[in-house]
C-alpha positions in Angstrom: -33.8 -26.0 34.6 -35.9 -23.6 32.5 -33.8 -20.5 33.9 -30.7 -22.2 32.6 -32.0 -23.0 29.2 -33.4 -19.3 29.1 -30.0 -18.0 29.9 -28.2 -20.3 27.3 -30.7 -18.9 24.7 -30.2 -15.5 25.6 -26.5 -15.9 25.5 -26.7 -17.9 21.9 -28.7 -14.7 20.5 -26.4 -12.3 21.8 -23.4 -14.3 20.7 -25.0 -14.2 17.1 -25.9 -10.7 17.2 -22.2 -9.8 18.0 -21.0 -12.1 15.1 -23.6 -10.5 12.7 -22.2 -6.9 13.7 -18.8 -7.9 13.5 -19.6 -9.3 9.9 -21.1 -6.2 9.0 -18.2 -4.1 10.3 -15.7 -6.2 8.5 -18.0 -6.1 5.0 -18.0 -2.1 5.3 -14.4 -1.8 6.3 -13.3 -4.0 3.3 -15.6 -2.0 1.0 -14.6 1.3 2.1 -10.7 0.2 1.8 -11.5 -1.1 -1.7 -12.9 2.1 -2.8 -10.3 4.0 -1.1 -7.6 1.9 -3.2 -9.4 2.4 -6.4 -9.9 6.0 -5.9 -6.1 6.8 -4.9 -4.7 4.7 -7.6 -6.9 7.1 -10.3 -5.5 9.9 -8.5 -8.9 11.0 -7.1 -7.5 11.8 -3.8 -10.4 13.8 -2.5 -12.8 10.5 -3.1 -10.0 8.5 -1.3 -10.0 10.9 1.5 -14.0 10.4 2.1 -13.5 6.5 2.2 -10.5 6.9 4.9 -12.4 9.3 7.1 -15.3 6.7 6.9 -13.0 4.0 8.1 -12.6 5.8 11.5 -15.8 4.6 12.5 -14.6 0.9 12.5 -10.9 1.3 12.6 -9.0 4.7 14.0 -5.7 3.4 13.0 -6.6 2.1 9.7 -8.1 5.4 8.9 -5.1 7.3 10.5 -2.9 5.3 8.1 -4.5 6.1 4.6 -5.2 9.8 5.8 -1.4 10.2 6.6 -0.8 8.6 3.2 -3.1 11.2 1.4 -1.5 14.0 3.2 2.0 13.1 2.2 1.0 12.6 -1.5 -0.6 16.0 -1.3 2.6 17.6 0.3 4.7 16.2 -2.7 3.0 18.9 -5.2 3.2 21.7 -2.5 6.0 24.0 -1.2 6.6 26.3 1.7 4.1 26.7 4.5 1.4 24.6 2.6 3.9 21.6 2.4 4.8 21.7 6.0 0.8 22.0 6.8 0.3 18.9 4.9 3.2 17.1 6.7 2.4 18.2 10.0 -1.2 16.8 9.4 -0.1 13.5 8.6 2.1 13.4 11.7 -0.9 14.5 13.8 -2.9 11.6 12.3 -0.1 9.1 13.1 0.4 10.3 16.7 -2.9 10.3 17.4 -3.6 6.6 16.4 -0.1 5.4 17.4 1.0 7.1 20.4 4.7 7.3 21.1 4.1 5.3 24.5 3.1 2.0 22.8 4.9 -0.8 24.0 4.7 -2.8 20.8 5.0 -0.3 18.0 4.7 -1.0 14.2 8.1 -0.7 12.4 6.5 0.6 9.4 4.6 3.4 11.1 7.6 4.2 13.2 9.8 4.5 10.0 6.8 6.7 8.6 7.1 9.0 11.6 10.6 9.2 11.4 10.3 10.3 7.6 7.8 13.1 8.8 10.2 14.1 11.4 13.2 14.5 9.1 11.0 16.3 6.5 10.0 18.9 9.2 13.5 19.4 10.2 13.8 17.0 13.1 16.5 14.7 11.7 18.0 13.8 15.1 14.7 12.9 16.3 14.2 10.6 13.3 17.4 8.8 14.0 16.7 8.2 17.5 13.3 7.0 16.5 14.3 4.3 13.9 17.3 3.3 16.3 14.8 2.6 18.8 12.5 0.7 16.6 15.1 -1.5 15.1 16.4 -2.4 18.5 13.1 -3.7 19.9 11.5 -5.0 16.8 14.4 -7.0 15.4 16.4 -10.1 16.2 19.3 -9.5 18.4 21.6 -10.9 15.8 20.2 -8.2 13.2 22.5 -5.2 13.1 20.9 -1.4 12.6 22.3 -1.5 9.3 20.5 -4.6 8.6 17.4 -3.3 9.9 17.6 -0.1 7.5 18.4 -2.4 4.6 15.2 -4.0 4.9 13.5 -0.8 4.0 15.7 -0.3 0.7 13.7 1.2 -2.0 12.6 -1.3 -4.7 12.4 1.0 -7.5 9.7 -1.0 -9.2 6.0 -0.2 -8.7 2.7 -1.7 -9.5 0.7 1.1 -7.8 1.1 4.7 -6.1 1.2 3.2 -2.6 4.4 1.1 -3.3 5.8 4.4 -5.1 5.0 6.5 -2.1 6.7 4.2 0.3 9.7 4.1 -1.6 9.5 7.9 -1.8 9.4 8.2 2.0 12.4 5.6 2.6 14.6 7.2 -0.1 13.8 10.6 1.3 14.6 9.3 4.8 17.9 7.7 3.8 18.9 11.1 2.2 18.1 13.2 5.4 20.0 10.8 7.4 23.0 10.4 5.2 22.4 6.6 4.9 22.6 4.8 1.7 24.4 5.8 -1.5 23.2 9.3 -2.1 22.9 9.4 -5.9 21.0 6.0 -5.8 18.6 7.4 -3.2 18.3 10.6 -5.4 17.1 8.3 -8.2 14.7 6.4 -6.2 13.2 9.8 -5.1 13.0 10.6 -9.2 11.7 7.2 -9.8 8.9 7.4 -7.2 7.9 10.6 -8.3 7.0 9.5 -11.7 3.6 8.3 -10.4 3.0 11.4 -8.7 4.6 14.7 -10.7 6.1 13.3 -14.0 7.2 16.7 -15.0 9.1 17.1 -11.7 10.4 13.5 -12.2 12.0 14.3 -15.5 13.6 17.5 -14.3 15.4 15.4 -11.5 16.1 12.8 -14.0 17.4 15.4 -16.6 19.6 17.0 -13.8 21.2 13.9 -12.8 22.0 13.2 -16.9 23.7 16.8 -16.7 25.9 16.1 -13.7 27.1 12.8 -15.1 25.6 10.8 -12.2 22.8 9.0 -14.4 23.4 5.5 -15.6 22.0 3.2 -18.2 20.9 0.8 -15.2 18.8 3.6 -13.7 17.5 4.4 -17.1 16.4 0.9 -17.6 14.5 1.2 -14.1 13.3 4.7 -14.9 11.4 3.9 -18.2 9.6 0.9 -17.1 5.9 0.8 -17.3 3.3 1.9 -16.0 4.5 5.7 -15.8 6.7 6.0 -18.5 4.9 4.9 -21.6 5.5 8.2 -23.8 8.8 7.5 -25.2 10.4 10.2 -23.1 13.3 8.0 -22.3 14.7 7.8 -25.7 16.8 10.8 -25.2 19.5 9.3 -22.8 22.7 8.3 -24.7 25.2 7.9 -21.6 27.9 5.0 -22.0 
């Protein structure tokens, strides 16, 4: 009887210790993720990377997602070999944490992989990937077109994270020849406001010169928080 009581007591202690460790891990994860978000939204990507790397101790997948986000953000401001290197680094992070042989892939991750494939010049692979993920993650009654519509850029952002997702989705649609090409071009410019405002203005100016920019687009482009300096007062199209 005493032996049974001792075993039960030990089991309780182990259980409590396990609960305590898990609680500490969750606490650290929440703190590091919160610190990442704060740093990223403030544009302090170097500090954000520090917290994203720390998260690897607790969740390799969460860490990989954040590191990929940082690498894509960095690639926006680069060109040539340096840009490709940043995109390849993002792809490597996702491939390591989310291998392609996963039987239950995350649709969001697969679309991000497809974006990276398209940006790296592998457009056919990107199309194959999204067709596959749409097929296995959607109800049989949902068409491929409807699946693609589910990631249509919103054009309205409250943070850089949302803007980056729209940038990726609009760019992917452009590469695959899907959606309205003018609208997708505008969505890229709109998302760019939160990462490279000068470039966003150049893209907007080019669309105005070409006569494809509309008042509806301008109303969206000039929304806060990115455009608060009155730069939108120069548009006079009908």
